[in-house]
N, C-alpha and C positions, 0 to 999 in steps of 0.2 A: 483662385488656381494658383497649385504650387512651383517653385521655381524649377522642379526636375519635370513638372508636366507642361510648364510653358516651353522649355526647351525642347520637349519632345514633341508638342504641337508645332511649333516654328519650323523646325529642322524638317520635321514629316517624314523619318525615315525607317518608323519600327518596323513596318512590313517589309521592307528591304534586309532589315537586319533580323530577321524572325528565326532564322537558323544560321548561328554564329560557327564557321567551320572552325577546325583544330589548326592549330600553329603546333610545328615542329622545331624543336630544336636545331640550330643548324650554325656552325663556327669551324673555323680551323686557323692555325698558326698563319700569319704572314709568311710568304716566303719570298722575301727580295723586293716585291711590289710595294712601293712606299703608300702609305696611309695619306689618303686625300681628305679634308675637313674645307668645310664651307660654311659662313653663317650667314644669315640674313634676317631681316624685321620688318613688319610690316604694320600698319595701323588698320587694326580691324573694327574701328568705330564707326565706318561707312556701311558695316554690315547690320548694324543694331539700328535697325527704325523705331524710334521712341519717342515721345516727348519730354524725357528725362535728357537734362544736359548735361555735358560733359565736365568734369572739374579738370580731369587731364585724360589723353587720350587713352584707351586700351589697345594691347597690341599683341602679335603674335611673334615668338621669335623662334626661327627654326634653324636645326644644323643638320648637315650632310655629312655623314662619316663612312669612309668606302674604300675598299683596296680591290684587288681582282676576285678575292672570294667572298669579300663579303660587302654587304649596303646596311645602313642603318638611318633611318630620318626621324630627328626628336623635334616635335613642335610643342611649345610652350604656349598657352593661351591665358591671358588674362579673364578667364572665367572662371565661375565658383566651382562648378563641376557638371557632367553629364550622365545621363544613364548609359549603360555598357552599349545599348543596342545602336543609340545616337552615335556614340564616339566610333563604333564599327562602321556604320554609314558613313560618316565623314573620311574615314582612313579608304572605304571602298571608293569613295568620291575621287579621292587624291590619284588614288592608284591607277585610276581607270585614264586619268588625263595626264599623268607622268611614265604609266607604263612599269610602274615598280610594285613589288609583291606587298601586298595589305599588310601582311605581320609584321615588315618593315617600318612601318610607319608607328611610331610612336607620339599618343596625344596626352600632354601632360596639362592640367588644370592649375593655375597659382593660388586658385581657391580665394581670390580677392572678394569679398562681400559686397563690394561695392559695383557689380556686374550684372547683366541683366538677369532676373530671377521673377518670377511671375508675382510672388508676394507683393512688390513695390509697384506694381502698376500694370493695369490691363493695358491691351492694343500694342504690347511690345513684342517686335518679330525680329529674328536673326535671318538674314539672307545672304544668299552666296558665300557661304564662309567655305566650301570645300573648295571652290573655285580661286578665292582670295587665298586660301593657305597653299592650294598648289603654285600659286605666282610666286610665294614666298619662297616656297621650298625649292622652286626652279632657280630661283635666283642662289640660293644657297650652294645648289648642285654646280651651277655656273661659277661660284665663287671659290669653288674646291681647288686646293693646293697641296703640294704632299707637306706634311705638318708633323711637327715634333710637340712634344707635350710638357708642362709642368704641372704638378699638382701640389697643393698645400692646404694647410688647416690651421685653425686658431681657436683655442679654448677661451670663450668670453666667460665660463660660468655662467652665473646666474644672474648677471648685470642686462640683458635683454629678453629674458622669457621668464614667464612663469607657470607651473604646474598649476592647470586650474581645477585639479580635483584634492579632495581634503576631508577632513573629519570635522564639520561644522557644530559638532556640540550635541549635549544630550539629546536635544529636542529634535534637532533635523538630521543626526545621523551624518551620514557620507554625500557630499553634494557636489555641485559644479558651479563655478560663476565663471563667466566670460569675462566682463572688467567691470570697473567701479572698484577695486581694490584701496585703501587706504594705505599710508604708510607713516608710521612712528617717527619722531624726531630722532636723528640718530641713527635707523635701522631700517636697511634696504629690504628687509622683508615684506611681502605682502599680507596685509592685514584683512581677512574676510568679514570680520566682525559686524560691519557696517551692512555688507550683504545679506549675512544671516540675519540680523534684524529685520531686512526690509523682507526675507522671505517668511520669517516668522509672522511678520505684521498679515502680509498677504493671504498667508494660510488661515489665520484666524479673520478673515476679512475685514482687517481694519485699515486704515489708511498706511500706505506705506513709510515706516518709521526708517531711514535709510541714514542713520547715526552711528559710528561706531561705539560699539560697547566699552565697558571698563576694562575687560580682559581681551587681549588680542585672540584673533584665531590665524594663526599661522598659514599659509598654503603656500608651503617652501619646498615640496618636493623634489625629486631630480628631475632636471631638464635636459634635452639633448643639446648641450653646450656648445658645441662645434660649427662654426662655420668653415664649410669647406668649398676649394675653388678650384677648379682644373683649366687652365688655358693651354690652348693651341697656339703654337707660334711656326711660321715658316723659317726656310733655309737662312733667311737673312736675320732671322729675330725680330720680325715684323707680327704683332699680335692678329690671328687669323678670328678669334673669339673666345670667350670665356663663358665657364657656369660655374654658378656660384649656389649654393645649396642651405638651405637654414630652414629651422624649424620653428615655426610659431604660426598662429593665423595671421592672415591679412586682413584684419575685420576691424581697424580702428575706423577709418573714416566713415563708417557706416553708422557710428553712433553720433553723426554730425547733425544738427538741427535740420539742414538742408542735405537730403539724400542725392548724390551725385554720382556718376560713373566715376570710378577713379582707380588705379592699378594699387592702391596702399603702398604698403613699403617698398615691396619687391621694386615697384616702378623708380623709386629713389636709389636704390642698390644699382639698379641698371644703370641709372643716368650718370652716377659717379664712378662707377668703374669702366664705362666705355669714354668717358671725358679721360680717363687716366689712361687706357689702351689704345684710345682710337679705334675699337671694333666692336661690335655688337657683341652684347651680354644676356645670356638666359639665364634666368632666376627659376629653380626649382625647390617647392616645396616639399621639406621633408616629412617624416611622419609627425606630423602637427596636430593631431586629433585632440589632444589632451592638453595641448601648448598654446598659451596666448603671449603678445609682447607685454614687457613689462613696461607699458605705460605709467607715467605719473602726471595725470589729469583730475581735475576736480570736476566731479558728475554731480547731477542733481536730477531728482525724480521727474521724468517726463510723462505726465497723466496721458497723453496723446498716444503714446509707446504701451503704456502699461497692458500685460495681458489681463484677459478677461477670464474668471472663472470657467470652468473648473481646471484651466490649466495651473499645474503645480511646480513646474520647472525653474529652472535660473530664468531671471528676468534679462529682456533688453529694454525696460522702460526706463532707460539713463539718456540723459545729452550732455555734452560738455557744458559745464557753467560758463566759458567761452571756446568757441571752436578754434579760435588761434593757437591756444594752449595745445589742442589735439593736433592742428597741424604740426606746430612746432616739434611734438614729440614723434609724428609720423617722418619726419625729415631726420631728428637725431636717430631714431632706431635704425633707419634706411641707411644713414650716413655710415654710424659705427657697425654694420653688417658689411658693407663695403671697404671701411678701412681693414676690417679683420681679414675678409678676403683677401685684399693687396699684401697685408703683412703677412699673411698666411704664406706667402708664394716667394717672401723675402728669401729665406733659405733653403728654397728648393733648388732642384737641379734639372736643367732640360734636358730632357731623353728622347731617343728614338723610339718609336711605336713598334716594339719587337714582338708584340703578342695582342691580335686584335680578335676578340671572337664575340659572339651574339647567339642567344637562346631566347626564343619566345614560344610560350606555349598554353593553353586553356587548361586549368585545374578545376576541379569542381570545388565548391563551397556548400557544406551543410547548412540547410536553413531551418529555422525555428517552425515547425507546421503548426502552432496555435497564433496565428497571426491573422486578425480577421481581413477579410477581401473586400469588404464593401463598408460604405458609411453607413448604411442602415444596421450592420451588425457592430460596428462601433459605437453608435449612439445605444445600441440596447445595451451593452455592456457597462455603459457609463452611467445610465437609469439608475441600478441599483448602488452605484457608487455614491451618487450624490446623496440618496438618502442616509448612507453610511455616515458620509461627511457632515449633514446637519446633525445628528446625533452624535459625532464626535465632540461636536463644539460645544455640547450641552454637558461634556465631562469635565471632573475636576482636572484631569490630567490630558487633554486633548491630544497632545503631540505625540503620545502612544500609539493612539490610532492612525492620527493624521500623515504621520511617516509612511506607513503602509500603503494607505491611500492614495498618497503622492507618488510612491511607487506604479502602481496600478494605474493611474490616471495618467501619468508621464509614459508608459509602455502605449496605452491608446490613443497617446496624443501623436507620436512622432512613428512608431515600427507601421501601423498600417500605412500610413501614407509612403512611406518608404517602399513598403511592397508593391503598393499599387504603382507606384511611378516609376519604379527602376526593374521591375521583376516580372517576366512574362508569366501567363496563366500555367503554361507548362513548367514553369520553375516551382511557382507555389505548389501547384499539385504534386509534384517529385520532391518538395523540399530541398531541393538541390538546384545550384546555377553553376555555369561553366563560365568561369572568369579568367582573364589573360594575366599572366605574370612575364617579363620581361628582364634579361641580365645582358648588360653590356661591358667587356672587360678588354683592358686594353694594359700590359704590363701587371704592375699590382694593384692596379685601379679597378675597382668593381663597383657598378651602378646597377642596383636593385630596383625597377621599377613595378611596384605593387599596384591595385586598385583600390577604390574604396578611401576612405577616410582611415589611415591606420595609427596606433598609438605610439608613443614613445617607447614602451615597454619592448615592444617587438624588434626596436632597432637596437634597445639595450642587450638582448638575448643574442642576434643575429652578431652583434659585434663581439661578444664572448665567444661565440660559435666561429670567429674568421678573424681571430686578432692579428693576423699577418697581411690582412687586405686594407687597403684604403678604401673602406666601404663606404658608399654613399647610397642610403636608401631614400626612398620618395614613393608615395601613395598618388592618389588621385589621377592615375596614369591606365588609360584604357577603360575607363568608365568608372561609377562610383554607386555602392549600394547603401551607403551610409557608414555609421560607426562600425569599427572592427577591434571589438574590444576582446582582452584575454577574458580566461574563465574567472579571475579573480575578481575583475572589475565588474562582469555580471551579478557574481555574487555579492558584490560591496554596493550595487546600486549606482546611485549618481547619474546625470545626463547620458554619459557616454555608455553605462551599461545598462541603460533601458533603451536608448534609440537605436535599436538595433535589429535586424532581421536574420543574425547568425545563431548558431546554436554554440554553446560553451565552448565545444572542442575545435572550435573553427579557426582560431587564431594560431593553437600550435599545430593543425594541419596547416594552415597558410605557411609556417616557417619551415616544415619539412617539405613543403613543395619547392619553397625557395633554394632549399638544401640539394633536393632532387636537379634543378637546374643548372647549378652549380656542379655537381659531379658530371652531368652530361656535357660540360665545358672542360671538365678537366682541367679547372684552375684551382682547385682546391691543393 
């Protein structure tokens, strides 16, 4: 059972969410009525029934922001992701308990990879999650008081994250690697040559050769280098709550030898900022789909984790040589993000919230119509590829053919599962899905909440379009249908370009949809 089908099964709400209603843009200037803000947090570990133990508790952080005309509720969960239908079902459950509009409840997942998903263990269940979140949100509402705001950001460059896509050489072409980069003495750039050698040996069906090559393969593309922080304070200057946003996969602890539930580095960020401010901290994952933390950990090939043929994508078949090294890097990276968030506010000015607006609406997402819908269809398509693969191994230049086969195998490996687990039959038949976008703005701060695993390039383009805003972009809000690559990435291939159910023009349309919401709110 996959992670998405696990969540779907155990929350059991697909039927209730089969028809998702539209959301209308709503918002207005504040008119002398103070904007009230409240935060609360709750341990969601009791909602998780599992044999897997907890290294650290998984949490939900809730924020309530409201005035006479508007109300918005944000929930950030230490979960990997969830299908759109399940996300809507949780919204509905909270809405019914608290008598607040469903479309005003934003559910974001921090994307920690050490949270429940079915590939790790059978017999897991998530129980009573809507009730638990309603209690937390009710507490946030009770805690609400008139607020002022500070907003800051700090550019940390390429010190904390890695662009995980790049040209892996003539044999492999454009590829993606998750972790296991090496670092040359005196050079902070991540070298993917050991990972490329591991992939090449795996493609040739040889023992994994995870050794750096004589020539580095630098994976040093542009990253989203901003740590952004928003802090709400009351009239006495006491912190009500904070939001910290950064873009890199929280996947470090999932490489440990013993897989335990863990909020990963977002938990470290929250703890450190909360210790400094004395108030709850919400971590929001930015558009991190092609960005990973820059951890400097010695890895070894782990035969128990090695992917089985015909998988030809990036490997998670590594473990740290010493788990303590990895834990130290989790603490270092989380602490550095927390420090940057605090430093980013040092020169900020406290402001009254003079403008508070919100919009949420569903937009169409064009889907690739050529996605197998059943496991039998997948196997039928794989069978001739296996024959081609065996023939390619006998050629004097096997990689000329293996590159093409890797692309085709990988599309079959990921996209059908995404379609089956995250899309309804009606979505697939229409080659179209309706998914939510939301925008929250106050003063010059504009928070853009997008669904799915959005890539950094989307943020780069939005920042170019709106240079006057303090723009915070997030994915994984309102559900996820997998990766949302640009047209260029789909042409290039690589993991994100293959593991997708969308068409080549979908990402560009997504940016147009965001622009439409911004125009409707009249914040441009």
